[in-house]
C-alpha positions as a Markdown table, in Angstrom:
| # | Residue | x | y | z |
|---|---|---|---|---|
| 1 | Met | 0.0 | 0.0 | 0.0 |
| 2 | Glu | 1.3 | 3.5 | -0.9 |
| 3 | Lys | 2.2 | 5.5 | 2.2 |
| 4 | Thr | 0.3 | 8.6 | 2.9 |
| 5 | Pro | 2.1 | 11.9 | 2.1 |
| 6 | Ala | 0.4 | 13.6 | 5.1 |
| 7 | Leu | 3.4 | 13.2 | 7.3 |
| 8 | Arg | 5.7 | 14.8 | 4.7 |
| 9 | Glu | 3.3 | 17.7 | 4.1 |
| 10 | Lys | 2.5 | 18.6 | 7.7 |
| 11 | Arg | 5.3 | 20.7 | 9.1 |
| 12 | Arg | 3.5 | 21.8 | 12.4 |
| 13 | Leu | 0.6 | 20.6 | 14.4 |
| 14 | Asp | -2.9 | 21.5 | 13.5 |
| 15 | Asn | -6.2 | 21.4 | 15.4 |
| 16 | Leu | -4.6 | 23.2 | 18.4 |
| 17 | Glu | -8.1 | 24.2 | 19.5 |
| 18 | Gln | -8.3 | 20.7 | 21.0 |
| 19 | Met | -6.1 | 21.9 | 23.8 |
| 20 | Ile | -8.8 | 24.1 | 25.3 |
| 21 | Pro | -10.1 | 21.6 | 27.9 |
| 22 | Tyr | -6.5 | 20.8 | 28.9 |
| 23 | Leu | -5.6 | 24.5 | 29.1 |
| 24 | Phe | -8.4 | 25.3 | 31.5 |
| 25 | Ala | -8.1 | 22.1 | 33.5 |
| 26 | Leu | -4.5 | 22.8 | 34.6 |
| 27 | Gly | -4.6 | 26.6 | 34.2 |
| 28 | Cys | -7.6 | 26.9 | 36.6 |
| 29 | Ala | -6.1 | 24.4 | 39.1 |
| 30 | Arg | -2.8 | 26.2 | 39.2 |
| 31 | Thr | -4.5 | 29.5 | 39.6 |
| 32 | Trp | -6.5 | 28.2 | 42.5 |
| 33 | Met | -3.4 | 26.8 | 44.2 |
| 34 | Thr | -1.7 | 30.2 | 43.7 |
| 35 | Leu | -4.5 | 32.1 | 45.2 |
| 36 | Thr | -5.0 | 29.8 | 48.2 |
| 37 | Phe | -1.6 | 28.6 | 49.2 |
| 38 | Ala | 1.2 | 30.0 | 47.0 |
| 39 | Ala | 0.2 | 33.6 | 47.8 |
| 40 | Pro | 1.0 | 34.6 | 51.4 |
| 41 | Trp | -1.9 | 34.7 | 53.9 |
| 42 | Ala | -1.5 | 38.4 | 54.6 |
| 43 | Gly | -3.7 | 39.8 | 57.2 |
| 44 | Leu | -5.1 | 36.5 | 58.4 |
| 45 | Ala | -4.6 | 35.5 | 62.0 |
| 46 | Val | -3.1 | 32.0 | 61.3 |
| 47 | Pro | -0.5 | 30.7 | 63.8 |
| 48 | Phe | 1.5 | 28.9 | 61.1 |
| 49 | Asp | 2.2 | 29.0 | 57.4 |
| 50 | Pro | -0.5 | 26.9 | 55.7 |
| 51 | His | 1.6 | 26.6 | 52.6 |
| 52 | Val | 4.3 | 24.5 | 54.4 |
| 53 | Leu | 1.6 | 22.1 | 55.7 |
| 54 | Phe | 0.1 | 22.0 | 52.2 |
| 55 | Asp | 3.4 | 21.1 | 50.6 |
| 56 | Tyr | 4.1 | 18.2 | 53.0 |
| 57 | Leu | 0.6 | 16.8 | 52.6 |
| 58 | Tyr | 0.7 | 17.3 | 48.8 |
| 59 | Ala | 4.0 | 15.3 | 48.6 |
| 60 | Gly | 2.5 | 12.7 | 50.9 |
| 61 | Phe | -0.6 | 12.2 | 48.7 |
| 62 | Gly | 1.6 | 12.0 | 45.6 |
| 63 | Ile | 3.9 | 9.3 | 47.2 |
| 64 | Ala | 0.8 | 7.4 | 48.2 |
| 65 | Ala | -0.6 | 7.6 | 44.7 |
| 66 | Thr | 2.6 | 6.0 | 43.4 |
| 67 | Leu | 2.6 | 3.2 | 46.0 |
| 68 | Leu | -1.1 | 2.5 | 45.3 |
| 69 | Ala | -0.9 | 3.0 | 41.5 |
| 70 | Arg | -1.6 | -0.7 | 40.8 |
| 71 | Ser | -5.0 | -0.3 | 42.5 |
| 72 | Leu | -5.7 | 3.3 | 41.5 |
| 73 | Ala | -4.8 | 3.4 | 37.9 |
| 74 | Pro | -6.6 | 4.7 | 35.9 |
| 75 | Leu | -7.6 | 7.1 | 38.6 |
| 76 | His | -10.2 | 9.0 | 36.6 |
| 77 | Arg | -12.2 | 5.7 | 36.2 |
| 78 | His | -13.0 | 5.6 | 39.9 |
| 79 | Pro | -16.5 | 7.1 | 40.5 |
| 80 | Trp | -15.2 | 9.1 | 43.5 |
| 81 | Ala | -12.2 | 10.7 | 41.7 |
| 82 | Lys | -13.7 | 13.7 | 40.0 |
| 83 | Pro | -16.3 | 14.6 | 42.5 |
| 84 | Gly | -13.9 | 13.9 | 45.3 |
| 85 | Ala | -11.2 | 16.2 | 43.9 |
| 86 | Ala | -13.7 | 19.0 | 43.2 |
| 87 | Gly | -15.3 | 18.6 | 46.7 |
| 88 | Ala | -12.0 | 18.7 | 48.4 |
| 89 | Met | -10.9 | 21.8 | 46.6 |
| 90 | Leu | -14.2 | 23.5 | 47.4 |
| 91 | Ala | -13.9 | 22.5 | 51.1 |
| 92 | Ala | -10.5 | 24.1 | 51.2 |
| 93 | Ser | -11.9 | 27.2 | 49.5 |
| 94 | Leu | -14.7 | 27.4 | 52.1 |
| 95 | Cys | -12.2 | 27.0 | 55.0 |
| 96 | Ile | -10.1 | 29.9 | 53.6 |
| 97 | Ile | -13.2 | 32.1 | 53.0 |
| 98 | Ala | -14.3 | 31.4 | 56.6 |
| 99 | Val | -11.0 | 32.5 | 58.3 |
| 100 | Pro | -11.7 | 36.3 | 58.4 |
| 101 | Ala | -15.2 | 35.6 | 59.8 |
| 102 | Ala | -14.0 | 33.2 | 62.5 |
| 103 | Pro | -10.5 | 34.3 | 63.6 |
| 104 | Glu | -10.7 | 32.2 | 66.8 |
| 105 | Ala | -10.8 | 29.1 | 64.6 |
| 106 | Ala | -8.2 | 30.3 | 62.1 |
| 107 | Gly | -5.7 | 27.5 | 63.0 |
| 108 | Ala | -8.3 | 24.7 | 62.6 |
| 109 | Leu | -9.6 | 26.2 | 59.4 |
| 110 | Ala | -6.0 | 26.5 | 58.0 |
| 111 | Val | -5.3 | 22.9 | 58.8 |
| 112 | Gly | -8.6 | 21.8 | 57.1 |
| 113 | Ala | -7.8 | 24.0 | 54.0 |
| 114 | Ala | -4.3 | 22.4 | 53.7 |
| 115 | Val | -5.6 | 18.8 | 54.1 |
| 116 | Phe | -8.5 | 19.2 | 51.7 |
| 117 | Gly | -6.6 | 21.4 | 49.3 |
| 118 | Ser | -3.6 | 19.2 | 49.0 |
| 119 | Phe | -5.7 | 16.1 | 48.3 |
| 120 | Gly | -7.9 | 17.8 | 45.8 |
| 121 | Phe | -5.1 | 19.6 | 43.9 |
| 122 | Cys | -2.9 | 16.4 | 43.8 |
| 123 | Thr | -5.9 | 14.3 | 42.5 |
| 124 | Val | -6.7 | 16.9 | 39.8 |
| 125 | Leu | -3.1 | 17.0 | 38.6 |
| 126 | Leu | -2.8 | 13.2 | 38.5 |
| 127 | Met | -6.0 | 12.9 | 36.5 |
| 128 | Tyr | -4.6 | 15.7 | 34.2 |
| 129 | Asn | -1.5 | 13.5 | 33.6 |
| 130 | Glu | -3.8 | 10.6 | 32.7 |
| 131 | Ala | -5.7 | 12.8 | 30.2 |
| 132 | Met | -2.4 | 14.0 | 28.6 |
| 133 | Val | -0.6 | 10.7 | 28.2 |
| 134 | Pro | -2.6 | 9.4 | 25.2 |
| 135 | Leu | -1.5 | 12.4 | 23.2 |
| 136 | Ser | 1.7 | 12.7 | 21.1 |
| 137 | Leu | 4.7 | 14.0 | 22.9 |
| 138 | Ile | 4.8 | 17.3 | 21.0 |
| 139 | Arg | 1.1 | 17.9 | 21.9 |
| 140 | Ile | 1.9 | 17.1 | 25.5 |
| 141 | Ala | 4.8 | 19.6 | 25.5 |
| 142 | Leu | 2.7 | 22.3 | 23.9 |
| 143 | Tyr | -0.4 | 21.8 | 25.9 |
| 144 | Ser | 1.5 | 21.6 | 29.2 |
| 145 | Ala | 3.4 | 24.9 | 28.5 |
| 146 | Thr | 0.3 | 26.7 | 27.4 |
| 147 | Ser | -1.7 | 25.5 | 30.5 |
| 148 | Arg | 1.0 | 26.8 | 32.8 |
| 149 | Phe | 1.2 | 30.0 | 30.8 |
| 150 | Ile | -2.5 | 30.7 | 31.0 |
| 151 | Ala | -2.5 | 30.3 | 34.8 |
| 152 | Val | -0.4 | 33.5 | 35.1 |
| 153 | Pro | -2.8 | 36.1 | 33.7 |
| 154 | Leu | -5.7 | 34.3 | 35.4 |
| 155 | Ala | -3.9 | 34.6 | 38.8 |
| 156 | Tyr | -3.0 | 38.2 | 38.2 |
| 157 | Leu | -6.6 | 39.0 | 37.3 |
| 158 | Cys | -8.0 | 37.2 | 40.4 |
| 159 | Gln | -5.4 | 38.5 | 42.9 |
| 160 | Gly | -6.9 | 42.0 | 42.6 |
| 161 | Leu | -10.3 | 40.8 | 43.8 |
| 162 | Ser | -11.5 | 40.9 | 47.4 |
| 163 | Gly | -14.5 | 40.1 | 49.5 |
| 164 | Asp | -17.4 | 38.3 | 47.8 |
| 165 | Arg | -15.8 | 38.4 | 44.4 |
| 166 | Phe | -12.7 | 36.7 | 45.6 |
| 167 | Ala | -14.8 | 34.0 | 47.3 |
| 168 | Val | -16.8 | 33.4 | 44.1 |
| 169 | Val | -13.5 | 32.9 | 42.2 |
| 170 | Leu | -12.3 | 30.4 | 44.8 |
| 171 | Val | -15.5 | 28.4 | 44.4 |
| 172 | Leu | -15.6 | 28.6 | 40.6 |
| 173 | Leu | -12.0 | 27.7 | 39.8 |
| 174 | Pro | -12.2 | 24.0 | 41.1 |
| 175 | Leu | -15.5 | 23.5 | 39.3 |
| 176 | Val | -14.0 | 24.8 | 36.0 |
| 177 | Ala | -10.9 | 22.7 | 36.4 |
| 178 | Val | -12.7 | 19.4 | 37.1 |
| 179 | Gly | -15.3 | 20.1 | 34.4 |
| 180 | Ser | -12.6 | 20.8 | 31.9 |
| 181 | Leu | -10.9 | 17.5 | 32.8 |
| 182 | Ala | -14.2 | 15.7 | 32.2 |
| 183 | Leu | -14.4 | 17.2 | 28.7 |
| 184 | Ala | -10.8 | 16.2 | 28.0 |
| 185 | Phe | -11.5 | 12.6 | 28.9 |
| 186 | Arg | -14.7 | 12.6 | 26.9 |
| 187 | Ala | -12.8 | 13.6 | 23.8 |
| 188 | Leu | -10.4 | 10.7 | 24.1 |
| 189 | Pro | -11.1 | 7.4 | 22.4 |
| 190 | Glu | -12.5 | 4.8 | 24.7 |
| 191 | Arg | -9.5 | 2.5 | 24.2 |
| 192 | Glu | -7.3 | 5.3 | 25.7 |
| 193 | Thr | -9.2 | 5.5 | 29.0 |
| 194 | Thr | -9.8 | 1.8 | 29.8 |
| 195 | Pro | -7.7 | -0.1 | 32.4 |
| 196 | Arg | -4.6 | -1.9 | 31.0 |
| 197 | Ala | -2.2 | -4.5 | 32.4 |
| 198 | Tyr | 0.3 | -3.1 | 34.9 |
| 199 | Pro | 3.8 | -4.1 | 33.8 |
| 200 | Lys | 6.8 | -4.6 | 36.2 |
| 201 | Phe | 9.3 | -1.7 | 36.1 |
| 202 | Ser | 12.0 | -0.1 | 38.1 |
| 203 | Phe | 11.4 | 3.6 | 38.9 |
| 204 | Pro | 13.6 | 6.0 | 37.1 |
| 205 | Val | 15.2 | 7.6 | 40.1 |
| 206 | Lys | 17.9 | 9.6 | 38.3 |
| 207 | Pro | 15.5 | 12.0 | 36.6 |
| 208 | Leu | 13.6 | 12.5 | 39.9 |
| 209 | Ala | 16.9 | 13.1 | 41.6 |
| 210 | Val | 17.8 | 15.8 | 39.1 |
| 211 | Leu | 14.5 | 17.6 | 39.6 |
| 212 | Cys | 14.9 | 17.5 | 43.4 |
| 213 | Ile | 18.4 | 19.0 | 43.1 |
| 214 | Tyr | 17.0 | 21.8 | 41.0 |
| 215 | Ala | 14.2 | 22.3 | 43.6 |
| 216 | Phe | 16.7 | 22.4 | 46.4 |
| 217 | Ala | 18.8 | 25.0 | 44.5 |
| 218 | Tyr | 15.6 | 27.0 | 43.9 |
| 219 | Gly | 14.7 | 26.8 | 47.6 |
| 220 | Leu | 18.0 | 28.2 | 48.6 |
| 221 | Arg | 17.1 | 31.4 | 46.9 |
| 222 | Ser | 13.4 | 31.4 | 47.2 |
| 223 | Ala | 13.4 | 33.9 | 50.1 |
| 224 | Gln | 15.3 | 36.5 | 47.9 |
| 225 | Leu | 13.3 | 36.2 | 44.8 |
| 226 | Pro | 12.1 | 39.5 | 43.4 |
| 227 | Ala | 8.4 | 40.3 | 42.7 |
| 228 | Gly | 7.2 | 38.4 | 39.6 |
| 229 | Ala | 9.6 | 35.5 | 40.0 |
| 230 | Gly | 8.7 | 32.0 | 41.2 |
| 231 | Val | 7.6 | 28.6 | 40.1 |
| 232 | His | 3.9 | 29.1 | 40.6 |
| 233 | Ser | 1.7 | 31.5 | 38.5 |
| 234 | Ser | 4.4 | 34.2 | 38.1 |
| 235 | Leu | 5.8 | 36.4 | 35.4 |
| 236 | Ser | 8.9 | 34.3 | 35.2 |
| 237 | Thr | 6.7 | 31.2 | 34.5 |
| 238 | Ala | 4.9 | 33.0 | 31.8 |
| 239 | Ile | 8.1 | 34.1 | 30.1 |
| 240 | Val | 9.7 | 30.6 | 30.1 |
| 241 | Met | 6.5 | 28.7 | 29.1 |
| 242 | Gly | 5.8 | 31.2 | 26.3 |
| 243 | Gly | 9.4 | 30.8 | 25.1 |
| 244 | Phe | 9.1 | 27.1 | 25.3 |
| 245 | Phe | 5.9 | 27.0 | 23.3 |
| 246 | Ile | 7.4 | 29.2 | 20.5 |
| 247 | Val | 10.6 | 27.1 | 20.3 |
| 248 | Val | 8.8 | 23.7 | 20.2 |
| 249 | Tyr | 6.0 | 24.8 | 17.9 |
| 250 | Phe | 8.1 | 26.6 | 15.3 |
| 251 | Phe | 11.6 | 25.1 | 15.6 |
| 252 | Ser | 11.1 | 21.5 | 17.0 |
| 253 | Asp | 12.4 | 20.1 | 13.7 |
| 254 | Arg | 15.7 | 22.0 | 14.0 |
| 255 | Phe | 17.2 | 20.9 | 17.4 |
| 256 | Ser | 17.6 | 17.7 | 19.4 |
| 257 | Val | 15.7 | 17.3 | 22.6 |
| 258 | Ser | 19.0 | 16.7 | 24.5 |
| 259 | Ala | 19.9 | 20.3 | 23.6 |
| 260 | Leu | 16.6 | 21.5 | 25.1 |
| 261 | Phe | 17.5 | 19.7 | 28.4 |
| 262 | Arg | 20.7 | 21.8 | 28.7 |
| 263 | Ser | 18.7 | 25.1 | 28.8 |
| 264 | Pro | 17.6 | 24.8 | 32.4 |
| 265 | Leu | 21.2 | 24.3 | 33.4 |
| 266 | Leu | 22.2 | 27.5 | 31.5 |
| 267 | Leu | 19.4 | 29.5 | 33.1 |
| 268 | Met | 20.1 | 28.2 | 36.7 |
| 269 | Val | 23.9 | 28.7 | 36.5 |
| 270 | Cys | 23.6 | 32.2 | 35.0 |
| 271 | Gly | 21.1 | 33.1 | 37.7 |
| 272 | Leu | 23.4 | 31.9 | 40.5 |
| 273 | Leu | 26.4 | 33.7 | 39.0 |
| 274 | Leu | 24.5 | 36.9 | 38.8 |
| 275 | Ile | 23.6 | 36.9 | 42.5 |
| 276 | Pro | 26.7 | 39.0 | 43.7 |
| 277 | Ala | 25.8 | 41.8 | 41.2 |
| 278 | Glu | 23.6 | 44.7 | 42.2 |
| 279 | Gly | 20.6 | 46.3 | 40.7 |
| 280 | Ile | 18.2 | 45.0 | 38.0 |
| 281 | Leu | 20.9 | 43.1 | 36.1 |
| 282 | Gly | 22.0 | 41.5 | 39.4 |
| 283 | Thr | 19.6 | 40.2 | 42.0 |
| 284 | Thr | 16.5 | 40.7 | 39.9 |
| 285 | Ala | 17.8 | 39.0 | 36.8 |
| 286 | Ala | 19.2 | 36.2 | 39.0 |
| 287 | Gly | 15.9 | 35.6 | 40.6 |
| 288 | Tyr | 14.1 | 35.4 | 37.3 |
| 289 | Leu | 16.7 | 33.1 | 35.7 |
| 290 | Ile | 16.7 | 30.7 | 38.7 |
| 291 | Ser | 12.9 | 30.5 | 38.7 |
| 292 | Met | 12.8 | 30.0 | 34.9 |
| 293 | Gly | 15.4 | 27.2 | 35.1 |
| 294 | Met | 13.4 | 25.4 | 37.8 |
| 295 | Ser | 10.1 | 25.7 | 35.9 |
| 296 | Leu | 11.6 | 24.5 | 32.7 |
| 297 | Met | 13.3 | 21.5 | 34.3 |
| 298 | Ser | 10.1 | 20.4 | 36.0 |
| 299 | Leu | 8.3 | 20.5 | 32.6 |
| 300 | Leu | 11.1 | 18.6 | 30.8 |
| 301 | Ile | 11.3 | 15.9 | 33.5 |
| 302 | Ala | 7.5 | 15.5 | 33.2 |
| 303 | Leu | 8.0 | 14.9 | 29.5 |
| 304 | Leu | 10.6 | 12.2 | 30.3 |
| 305 | Phe | 8.0 | 10.4 | 32.4 |
| 306 | Tyr | 5.3 | 10.8 | 29.8 |
| 307 | Asp | 7.7 | 9.2 | 27.2 |
| 308 | Leu | 8.3 | 6.3 | 29.6 |
| 309 | Ser | 4.6 | 5.8 | 30.2 |
| 310 | Lys | 3.8 | 5.8 | 26.5 |
| 311 | Arg | 6.6 | 3.4 | 25.5 |
| 312 | Met | 6.3 | 0.9 | 28.3 |
| 313 | Gly | 2.6 | 1.1 | 29.1 |
| 314 | Ile | 3.2 | 2.2 | 32.7 |
| 315 | Ala | 0.4 | 4.0 | 34.5 |
| 316 | Ile | 1.4 | 7.7 | 34.5 |
| 317 | Ile | 0.4 | 8.2 | 38.1 |
| 318 | Ala | 2.9 | 5.6 | 39.2 |
| 319 | Leu | 5.6 | 7.9 | 37.7 |
| 320 | Thr | 4.3 | 11.4 | 38.4 |
| 321 | Gly | 2.8 | 10.9 | 41.8 |
| 322 | Val | 6.1 | 10.7 | 43.6 |
| 323 | Val | 7.4 | 13.8 | 41.7 |
| 324 | Arg | 5.4 | 15.9 | 44.1 |
| 325 | Val | 8.2 | 15.3 | 46.6 |
| 326 | Asn | 10.2 | 18.0 | 44.9 |
| 327 | Ser | 8.1 | 20.6 | 46.8 |
| 328 | Leu | 9.7 | 19.3 | 50.0 |
| 329 | Phe | 13.2 | 19.9 | 48.6 |
| 330 | Thr | 12.2 | 23.4 | 47.8 |
| 331 | Leu | 11.2 | 23.8 | 51.5 |
| 332 | Trp | 14.3 | 22.2 | 52.7 |
| 333 | Gly | 16.4 | 24.4 | 50.5 |
| 334 | Gly | 14.8 | 27.4 | 52.1 |
| 335 | Asn | 15.4 | 26.0 | 55.6 |
| 336 | Val | 19.1 | 25.5 | 54.8 |
| 337 | Ala | 19.4 | 29.1 | 53.6 |
| 338 | Glu | 17.8 | 30.3 | 56.9 |
| 339 | Leu | 20.2 | 28.1 | 58.9 |
| 340 | Leu | 23.2 | 29.6 | 57.1 |
| 341 | Gly | 21.9 | 33.0 | 57.8 |
| 342 | Ala | 21.6 | 32.2 | 61.5 |
| 343 | Leu | 25.2 | 31.2 | 61.6 |
| 344 | Gly | 26.3 | 34.8 | 61.3 |
| 345 | Leu | 28.2 | 34.5 | 58.1 |
| 346 | Ala | 28.8 | 37.6 | 56.1 |
| 347 | Pro | 26.3 | 37.9 | 53.2 |
| 348 | Thr | 29.1 | 37.9 | 50.6 |
| 349 | Thr | 30.7 | 34.7 | 52.1 |
| 350 | Gln | 27.3 | 33.1 | 52.3 |
| 351 | Asn | 26.4 | 33.9 | 48.7 |
| 352 | Ile | 29.7 | 32.6 | 47.4 |
| 353 | Ala | 29.5 | 29.3 | 49.4 |
| 354 | Ile | 25.9 | 28.7 | 48.3 |
| 355 | Thr | 26.6 | 29.6 | 44.7 |
| 356 | Val | 29.7 | 27.3 | 44.4 |
| 357 | Ala | 27.9 | 24.4 | 46.0 |
| 358 | Val | 24.7 | 24.7 | 44.0 |
| 359 | Val | 26.4 | 25.3 | 40.6 |
| 360 | Met | 28.4 | 22.1 | 41.2 |
| 361 | Leu | 25.3 | 20.1 | 42.1 |
| 362 | Val | 23.2 | 21.4 | 39.3 |
| 363 | Leu | 26.0 | 20.9 | 36.7 |
| 364 | Ala | 26.7 | 17.3 | 37.9 |
| 365 | Ser | 23.1 | 16.3 | 38.0 |
| 366 | Thr | 22.3 | 17.7 | 34.5 |
| 367 | Leu | 25.3 | 16.0 | 33.0 |
| 368 | Met | 24.3 | 12.8 | 34.8 |
| 369 | Leu | 20.9 | 13.0 | 33.2 |
| 370 | Leu | 22.1 | 13.8 | 29.7 |
| 371 | Ser | 24.9 | 11.1 | 29.6 |
| 372 | Glu | 23.1 | 8.3 | 31.4 |
| 373 | Lys | 22.6 | 5.4 | 29.0 |
| 374 | Asp | 20.4 | 3.6 | 31.6 |
| 375 | Leu | 17.6 | 6.0 | 30.7 |
| 376 | Ala | 17.1 | 4.0 | 27.5 |
| 377 | Ser | 18.6 | 0.6 | 28.4 |
| 378 | Arg | 17.2 | 0.2 | 31.9 |
| 379 | Trp | 14.1 | 2.4 | 32.0 |
| 380 | Gly | 13.0 | 2.7 | 28.3 |
| 381 | Ile | 13.3 | 6.5 | 28.2 |
| 382 | Arg | 14.3 | 7.4 | 24.7 |
| 383 | Phe | 13.1 | 11.0 | 24.7 |
| 384 | Leu | 16.6 | 12.4 | 24.9 |
| 385 | Glu | 17.5 | 10.6 | 21.7 |
| 386 | Thr | 14.8 | 12.4 | 19.7 |
| 387 | Asp | 16.3 | 14.5 | 16.9 |
| 388 | Asn | 13.1 | 15.7 | 15.4 |
| 389 | Leu | 10.3 | 15.9 | 18.0 |
| 390 | Ala | 7.7 | 17.2 | 15.4 |
| 391 | Lys | 8.5 | 14.5 | 12.9 |
| 392 | Glu | 8.3 | 11.6 | 15.4 |
| 393 | Ser | 5.1 | 13.0 | 17.0 |
| 394 | Leu | 3.4 | 13.6 | 13.7 |
| 395 | Arg | 4.4 | 10.0 | 12.6 |
| 396 | Ala | 2.8 | 8.7 | 15.8 |
| 397 | Glu | -0.4 | 10.6 | 15.2 |
| 398 | Thr | -0.5 | 9.4 | 11.6 |
| 399 | Ile | -0.1 | 5.8 | 12.7 |
| 400 | Ala | -2.9 | 6.3 | 15.3 |
| 401 | Glu | -5.3 | 7.7 | 12.7 |
| 402 | Arg | -4.5 | 4.8 | 10.2 |
| 403 | Cys | -5.0 | 2.3 | 13.0 |
| 404 | Asp | -8.4 | 3.8 | 13.8 |
| 405 | Ala | -9.4 | 3.3 | 10.2 |
| 406 | Val | -8.0 | -0.2 | 9.9 |
| 407 | Ser | -9.6 | -1.3 | 13.2 |
| 408 | Ala | -13.0 | 0.1 | 12.2 |
| 409 | Ser | -13.0 | -1.3 | 8.6 |
| 410 | Cys | -11.6 | -4.7 | 9.5 |
| 411 | His | -13.7 | -5.1 | 12.7 |
| 412 | Leu | -10.8 | -5.9 | 15.0 |
| 413 | Ser | -11.7 | -6.8 | 18.6 |
| 414 | Pro | -10.5 | -4.5 | 21.4 |
| 415 | Arg | -7.5 | -6.9 | 22.1 |
| 416 | Glu | -6.7 | -7.2 | 18.4 |
| 417 | Asp | -6.9 | -3.4 | 18.0 |
| 418 | Glu | -4.4 | -3.0 | 20.9 |
| 419 | Ile | -2.0 | -5.5 | 19.5 |
| 420 | Cys | -2.2 | -4.0 | 16.0 |
| 421 | Arg | -1.3 | -0.6 | 17.4 |
| 422 | Leu | 1.7 | -2.0 | 19.3 |
| 423 | Ile | 2.9 | -3.8 | 16.1 |
| 424 | Ala | 2.5 | -0.6 | 14.1 |
| 425 | Gly | 4.4 | 1.3 | 16.7 |
| 426 | Gly | 7.4 | -1.0 | 16.2 |
| 427 | Lys | 7.0 | -3.2 | 19.3 |
| 428 | Thr | 8.4 | -6.8 | 19.1 |
| 429 | Asn | 6.4 | -9.8 | 20.2 |
| 430 | Gln | 8.5 | -10.1 | 23.4 |
| 431 | Gln | 7.7 | -6.5 | 24.3 |
| 432 | Ile | 4.0 | -6.9 | 23.5 |
| 433 | Glu | 3.9 | -10.1 | 25.7 |
| 434 | Arg | 5.5 | -8.2 | 28.6 |
| 435 | Glu | 3.3 | -5.1 | 28.2 |
| 436 | Leu | 0.0 | -7.0 | 27.9 |
| 437 | Phe | 0.9 | -10.0 | 30.1 |
| 438 | Ile | -0.2 | -12.6 | 27.6 |
| 439 | Ala | 1.5 | -15.9 | 26.5 |
| 440 | Ser | 3.5 | -16.2 | 23.3 |
| 441 | Gly | 0.9 | -18.7 | 21.8 |
| 442 | Thr | -2.0 | -16.4 | 22.6 |
| 443 | Leu | -0.2 | -13.4 | 21.0 |
| 444 | Lys | 0.6 | -15.4 | 17.9 |
| 445 | Ala | -3.1 | -16.5 | 17.6 |
| 446 | His | -4.2 | -12.9 | 17.9 |
| 447 | Ile | -1.7 | -11.8 | 15.2 |
| 448 | Gln | -2.9 | -14.5 | 12.8 |
| 449 | His | -6.5 | -13.3 | 13.3 |
| 450 | Ile | -5.4 | -9.7 | 12.6 |
| 451 | Tyr | -3.7 | -10.8 | 9.4 |
| 452 | Val | -6.8 | -12.6 | 8.2 |
| 453 | Lys | -9.2 | -9.7 | 9.0 |
| 454 | Cys | -6.8 | -7.1 | 7.5 |
| 455 | Gly | -6.0 | -9.2 | 4.4 |
| 456 | Val | -2.2 | -9.1 | 4.9 |
| 457 | His | 0.3 | -11.9 | 5.1 |
| 458 | Ser | 3.2 | -10.5 | 7.1 |
| 459 | Arg | 4.1 | -8.1 | 9.9 |
| 460 | Lys | 5.7 | -5.9 | 7.3 |
| 461 | Glu | 2.5 | -5.6 | 5.3 |
| 462 | Leu | 0.5 | -4.9 | 8.5 |
| 463 | Ile | 2.9 | -2.1 | 9.5 |
| 464 | Ala | 2.7 | -0.6 | 6.0 |
| 465 | Leu | -1.1 | -0.8 | 6.2 |
| 466 | Cys | -1.1 | 1.1 | 9.4 |
| 467 | Gly | 1.3 | 3.8 | 8.1 |
| 468 | Gly | 4.4 | 2.6 | 10.0 |
| 469 | Glu | 7.8 | 2.0 | 8.6 |
């Protein structure tokens, strides 16, 4: 069969309007978190910082999701997941709204807000990961960047509200986030949202370690960040996510992904080296660069885990749940900075010591990530080997579209459809057996049935029929 020229003709992605549900799902959730916990609780009589408790609980729920992933995945299929997430975020909003009216119960309300808020926010993000993983990697990259970008203007618009208007926003944002998630799942094919076998795998600890080192480095300077800098819905986030979108959308066919992974290192190191300077080009620029490096690295590590989930069939929440622990390293970095300040060291000496130590850590961790062959051989992560992200992603979308047509016209069963897609994607019989937990004889029988239904006589002909190579 003659191969379709669609892949050669398409230079960039089309149908970007499909990102709208994803955009508002993550954008509204991040805006809600910024308004409730990332922004300081100024003027509220709370005996502790609710954001610290929120971060510890948020990391705890993420770790629990990873440990229980075999029972939870896919999370969005549980009848309690969406209403539970929305209800928990609404409960946290109500606790925050009630604090000014009941200052004597401010401590209890703050604890309730942190508990409910961390559970709801973590659950929404995990379901968002599940909604994203069926997409091609270039769409995941673009949708993620745009969703983080849109949270910035939303947060700036909402931070100027007060009283009843602010309360209405805190109630509406969780509802819009979860409602947008429901729309995103509804737009996915049924085969992409059904439970699958849970393969055995070893967790890729090195990418997580790199992210935690960056988070610790960011935490060391978090107390000195200028206005507009930060990893939440801030101006620095908008700048780096906007730049990332432009680079990936317009120039993804002109650079290797490994080159993209060096950019957070450049941003972070330049930011640290600028700390001793004074004025706008010194501390201000340093704060923005450090924040941008951290935000970009968190996005890139997420893409590594998406790649692993797509290639190996691993539930995405088993990978991204434990990533929430990076928030603790940010806290601990801030604690170390406070401890050094309490030792009475001169500010210049302290800055030099921290800068040297952090530059060495960040440099070593990034080089470890980029040079580690275990990412592919041990964990199946081949994202760093991608030379043309647009081409590979468009090829994957073309294969998916052709498989849809073949499955429908040849009346493949759900299991045959699944096997056909894996073969078209280049998986070997051994890889398919491991991923689907089926015996060799069973797989061969399915393949023979697929050949008969599709009117082909070999694996090569089936791959060509499905648009593969």
